[in-house]
FIDRENSE-784003 format. One record per residue (C-alpha): residue number from 1; x, y, z; residue in one letter. Coordinates in nm, 2 decimals. Example, Ala and Ser with C-alpha at 12.3 -4.5 7.8 and 13.67 -1.06 7.14 Angstrom:
2
  num       X       Y       Z  residuo
    1    1.23   -0.45    0.78        A
    2    1.37   -0.11    0.71        S
***
This chain:
272
  num       X       Y       Z  residuo
    1    2.81   -0.38    0.59        M
    2    2.79   -0.01    0.51        T
    3    2.52    0.07    0.25        S
    4    2.59    0.27   -0.04        R
    5    2.32    0.52    0.02        Q
    6    2.28    0.54    0.38        E
    7    2.10    0.86    0.38        G
    8    1.82    0.70    0.13        T
    9    1.51    0.56    0.24        L
   10    1.28    0.36    0.02        V
   11    0.93    0.33    0.13        A
   12    0.68    0.12   -0.12        S
   13    0.33    0.01   -0.10        D
   14    0.32   -0.37   -0.17        L
   15   -0.02   -0.49   -0.34        D
   16   -0.04   -0.42   -0.71        R
   17    0.30   -0.22   -0.65        T
   18    0.56   -0.47   -0.57        L
   19    0.34   -0.80   -0.53        I
   20    0.06   -0.92   -0.73        Y
   21   -0.22   -1.18   -0.69        S
   22   -0.30   -1.41   -0.99        S
   23   -0.59   -1.19   -1.10        A
   24   -0.35   -0.88   -1.10        A
   25   -0.05   -1.02   -1.28        L
   26   -0.16   -0.89   -1.64        A
   27    0.04   -1.15   -1.81        L
   28   -0.04   -1.03   -2.16        T
   29    0.24   -1.17   -2.34        M
   30    0.24   -1.52   -2.52        P
   31    0.27   -1.80   -2.25        D
   32    0.62   -1.91   -2.37        E
   33    0.73   -1.55   -2.29        H
   34    0.58   -1.50   -1.94        A
   35    0.83   -1.44   -1.66        P
   36    0.93   -1.68   -1.41        R
   37    0.72   -1.60   -1.07        L
   38    0.81   -1.63   -0.70        L
   39    0.55   -1.69   -0.46        C
   40    0.58   -1.45   -0.17        V
   41    0.26   -1.51    0.00        E
   42    0.05   -1.81    0.11        V
   43   -0.28   -1.79    0.28        H
   44   -0.48   -2.10    0.39        E
   45   -0.23   -2.33    0.22        A
   46   -0.27   -2.17   -0.12        K
   47   -0.03   -1.94   -0.31        P
   48   -0.17   -1.59   -0.32        L
   49    0.09   -1.32   -0.42        S
   50    0.38   -1.32   -0.65        Y
   51    0.67   -1.12   -0.78        M
   52    0.88   -1.21   -1.09        T
   53    1.20   -1.38   -1.00        E
   54    1.40   -1.07   -1.14        T
   55    1.19   -0.84   -0.93        A
   56    1.29   -1.05   -0.62        A
   57    1.68   -1.01   -0.73        G
   58    1.62   -0.65   -0.76        L
   59    1.44   -0.60   -0.43        L
   60    1.76   -0.79   -0.26        V
   61    1.98   -0.54   -0.43        R
   62    1.78   -0.23   -0.33        L
   63    1.74   -0.35    0.02        A
   64    2.12   -0.38    0.05        A
   65    2.20   -0.05   -0.15        E
   66    1.93    0.17    0.03        A
   67    1.97    0.29    0.40        G
   68    1.63    0.14    0.47        H
   69    1.36   -0.04    0.27        F
   70    1.02    0.03    0.44        V
   71    0.73   -0.18    0.33        P
   72    0.42    0.06    0.36        S
   73    0.09   -0.13    0.33        T
   74   -0.28   -0.09    0.43        T
   75   -0.28   -0.45    0.54        R
   76   -0.32   -0.55    0.89        T
   77   -0.03   -0.68    1.07        R
   78   -0.14   -1.02    1.05        K
   79   -0.19   -1.00    0.67        Q
   80    0.15   -0.83    0.64        Y
   81    0.30   -1.11    0.82        R
   82    0.19   -1.37    0.56        R
   83    0.42   -1.20    0.31        I
   84    0.78   -1.34    0.28        S
   85    0.95   -1.09    0.08        L
   86    1.32   -1.18   -0.06        P
   87    1.62   -1.06    0.16        G
   88    1.64   -0.99    0.51        P
   89    1.35   -0.88    0.73        Q
   90    1.32   -0.49    0.69        P
   91    1.41   -0.29    1.02        R
   92    1.08   -0.08    0.98        Y
   93    0.75   -0.18    0.82        A
   94    0.43    0.05    0.80        I
   95    0.09   -0.15    0.84        C
   96   -0.27   -0.05    0.87        A
   97   -0.21    0.24    0.65        N
   98    0.01    0.40    0.91        G
   99   -0.17    0.28    1.23        G
  100    0.11    0.05    1.32        H
  101    0.48    0.07    1.28        L
  102    0.67   -0.24    1.32        L
  103    1.02   -0.24    1.44        V
  104    1.23   -0.56    1.37        D
  105    0.90   -0.74    1.33        G
  106    0.74   -0.62    1.64        R
  107    0.46   -0.39    1.72        T
  108    0.57   -0.02    1.82        D
  109    0.27    0.04    2.07        H
  110    0.38    0.40    2.15        D
  111    0.33    0.49    1.80        W
  112   -0.01    0.32    1.77        N
  113   -0.12    0.53    2.09        A
  114    0.00    0.84    1.91        E
  115   -0.21    0.76    1.60        M
  116   -0.53    0.69    1.82        R
  117   -0.48    1.02    1.97        R
  118   -0.48    1.19    1.63        R
  119   -0.78    0.99    1.51        L
  120   -0.98    1.10    1.82        A
  121   -0.87    1.47    1.75        D
  122   -0.93    1.47    1.35        G
  123   -1.20    1.24    1.24        S
  124   -1.55    1.09    1.31        A
  125   -1.54    0.77    1.51        P
  126   -1.52    0.44    1.35        L
  127   -1.86    0.34    1.47        A
  128   -2.03    0.63    1.27        E
  129   -1.87    0.52    0.95        V
  130   -1.96    0.16    1.01        R
  131   -2.31    0.21    1.06        A
  132   -2.34    0.43    0.77        H
  133   -2.17    0.15    0.54        L
  134   -2.43   -0.10    0.69        A
  135   -2.72    0.11    0.63        A
  136   -2.61    0.20    0.27        T
  137   -2.43   -0.11    0.12        A
  138   -2.65   -0.36   -0.06        D
  139   -2.64   -0.73    0.00        P
  140   -2.69   -0.78   -0.36        A
  141   -2.31   -0.69   -0.44        W
  142   -2.17   -0.68   -0.08        L
  143   -1.96   -0.99   -0.01        R
  144   -1.79   -0.90    0.31        K
  145   -1.75   -0.61    0.56        E
  146   -1.42   -0.60    0.76        R
  147   -1.29   -0.37    1.03        I
  148   -0.91   -0.37    1.03        A
  149   -0.72   -0.32    1.35        E
  150   -1.00   -0.13    1.51        D
  151   -0.88    0.16    1.29        L
  152   -1.06    0.16    0.96        F
  153   -1.32   -0.03    0.76        A
  154   -1.34   -0.19    0.41        Y
  155   -1.60   -0.37    0.20        L
  156   -1.54   -0.66   -0.03        V
  157   -1.78   -0.62   -0.34        V
  158   -1.89   -0.78   -0.66        D
  159   -1.77   -0.50   -0.89        R
  160   -1.98   -0.61   -1.18        G
  161   -2.30   -0.54   -0.96        L
  162   -2.16   -0.21   -0.78        L
  163   -2.37    0.08   -0.88        P
  164   -2.22    0.34   -1.07        E
  165   -2.16    0.65   -0.84        G
  166   -2.21    0.46   -0.51        W
  167   -1.82    0.50   -0.42        V
  168   -1.84    0.86   -0.51        K
  169   -2.17    0.92   -0.29        E
  170   -1.96    0.74    0.00        L
  171   -1.67    0.97   -0.05        A
  172   -1.90    1.30   -0.06        D
  173   -2.06    1.17    0.27        W
  174   -1.71    1.07    0.43        A
  175   -1.49    1.39    0.34        E
  176   -1.64    1.63    0.58        P
  177   -1.63    1.37    0.86        R
  178   -1.24    1.36    0.81        G
  179   -1.23    1.00    0.62        W
  180   -1.10    0.92    0.27        T
  181   -1.26    0.63    0.04        V
  182   -1.06    0.44   -0.18        S
  183   -1.17    0.18   -0.44        L
  184   -0.89   -0.08   -0.52        Q
  185   -1.00   -0.40   -0.71        G
  186   -1.27   -0.56   -0.52        R
  187   -1.22   -0.36   -0.20        K
  188   -1.36   -0.03   -0.09        I
  189   -1.18    0.12    0.19        Y
  190   -1.30    0.40    0.42        A
  191   -1.00    0.53    0.62        V
  192   -0.99    0.83    0.86        P
  193   -0.77    1.10    0.72        R
  194   -0.52    1.13    0.99        P
  195   -0.45    0.76    0.95        L
  196   -0.18    0.78    0.66        S
  197    0.12    0.63    0.53        K
  198    0.31    0.96    0.52        S
  199    0.26    1.02    0.92        A
  200    0.42    0.69    0.99        A
  201    0.69    0.77    0.72        L
  202    0.77    1.08    0.89        A
  203    0.83    0.91    1.22        E
  204    1.08    0.65    1.03        V
  205    1.26    0.95    0.88        V
  206    1.30    1.10    1.21        R
  207    1.43    0.79    1.36        R
  208    1.67    0.71    1.10        T
  209    1.78    1.05    1.02        G
  210    1.73    0.99    0.64        A
  211    1.77    1.27    0.42        S
  212    1.63    1.14    0.08        R
  213    1.29    0.93    0.03        V
  214    1.20    0.72   -0.29        L
  215    0.85    0.60   -0.29        A
  216    0.61    0.39   -0.51        A
  217    0.24    0.32   -0.48        G
  218   -0.08    0.28   -0.71        D
  219   -0.37    0.37   -0.51        S
  220   -0.54    0.69   -0.34        L
  221   -0.42    0.58   -0.01        L
  222   -0.05    0.59   -0.15        D
  223   -0.08    0.96   -0.26        A
  224    0.04    1.10    0.05        D
  225    0.33    0.86    0.07        L
  226    0.43    0.98   -0.28        L
  227    0.40    1.34   -0.21        L
  228    0.62    1.29    0.10        A
  229    0.90    1.17   -0.11        S
  230    1.16    1.33   -0.30        H
  231    1.12    1.11   -0.60        Q
  232    0.84    0.86   -0.68        G
  233    0.68    0.63   -0.93        W
  234    0.33    0.47   -0.98        R
  235    0.26    0.19   -1.21        P
  236    0.03    0.22   -1.52        G
  237   -0.25    0.05   -1.35        H
  238   -0.44    0.12   -1.05        G
  239   -0.65    0.43   -0.90        E
  240   -0.38    0.70   -0.94        L
  241   -0.34    0.59   -1.30        A
  242   -0.69    0.56   -1.38        D
  243   -0.77    0.91   -1.24        T
  244   -0.47    1.08   -1.41        G
  245   -0.31    1.15   -1.06        W
  246    0.03    1.33   -1.11        A
  247    0.28    1.53   -0.92        S
  248    0.61    1.68   -1.08        P
  249    0.84    1.45   -0.88        H
  250    0.63    1.15   -0.96        I
  251    0.68    0.94   -1.28        T
  252    0.38    0.75   -1.41        G
  253    0.49    0.44   -1.58        L
  254    0.32    0.29   -1.86        G
  255    0.38   -0.07   -1.76        T
  256    0.11   -0.26   -1.59        S
  257    0.06   -0.58   -1.39        G
  258    0.36   -0.77   -1.22        V
  259    0.59   -0.62   -1.49        A
  260    0.54   -0.27   -1.34        A
  261    0.66   -0.39   -1.01        G
  262    0.99   -0.51   -1.18        E
  263    1.02   -0.17   -1.33        E
  264    0.94    0.03   -1.03        I
  265    1.26   -0.17   -0.86        L
  266    1.47   -0.10   -1.16        R
  267    1.39    0.27   -1.15        R
  268    1.47    0.29   -0.76        M
  269    1.81    0.11   -0.81        L
  270    1.87    0.38   -1.08        G
  271    1.78    0.67   -0.87        A
  272    2.04    0.53   -0.60        L
***
């Protein structure tokens, strides 16, 4: 089937942009008016992430009408593969914040090797950052420390006990070493700056020949993806909204929670 917008590529973050955990749904309306939800992720035999049923239908339409729909996530490949989005499997998917590119569900090892070369040239080694995290994180509020795909690190923390200013201090330490810090819910990410969704997006654009990019995201790690687009949207919640981040071609929505995912998809279809 020939798509209506063959030259348009749609790249979107997933968590807290298109899909939502129970804690992030923000169902503020009366129970009888809550939207019907579709579970799109199961982890350890338990439902984990959701979209509204309306959003699921909109995503199927979007994937059919755009040239390409490209999920763009900081999740590892294993974490991404737990998600079952409605519609056909996307031809391309960006995982590990750009460190991995999946083509028809399979890892493009050449792309991963290229990204590792860029990291070696442009940022301090992961071992140095991991040692700093181990030395400065307090067990009183640290719940887990994880290394993702041997590319970046993240901490799972108790937000109520996390000292004010600790994340900024970490960001100030990381910045001259070529790393970016992002706080998303209970997770603090430390990611090397060359490891970006926009770098992988540029490779997908090169391969597809797309002439127009639509994008959406909610966190600091999505800012470069949004800036690389021709038109984009961010929800009314998340790191970008909280900091007032803006760009002339990016629309900040007033909607929060799972309803924002639905509105983003409506806006993308409208832009087609």
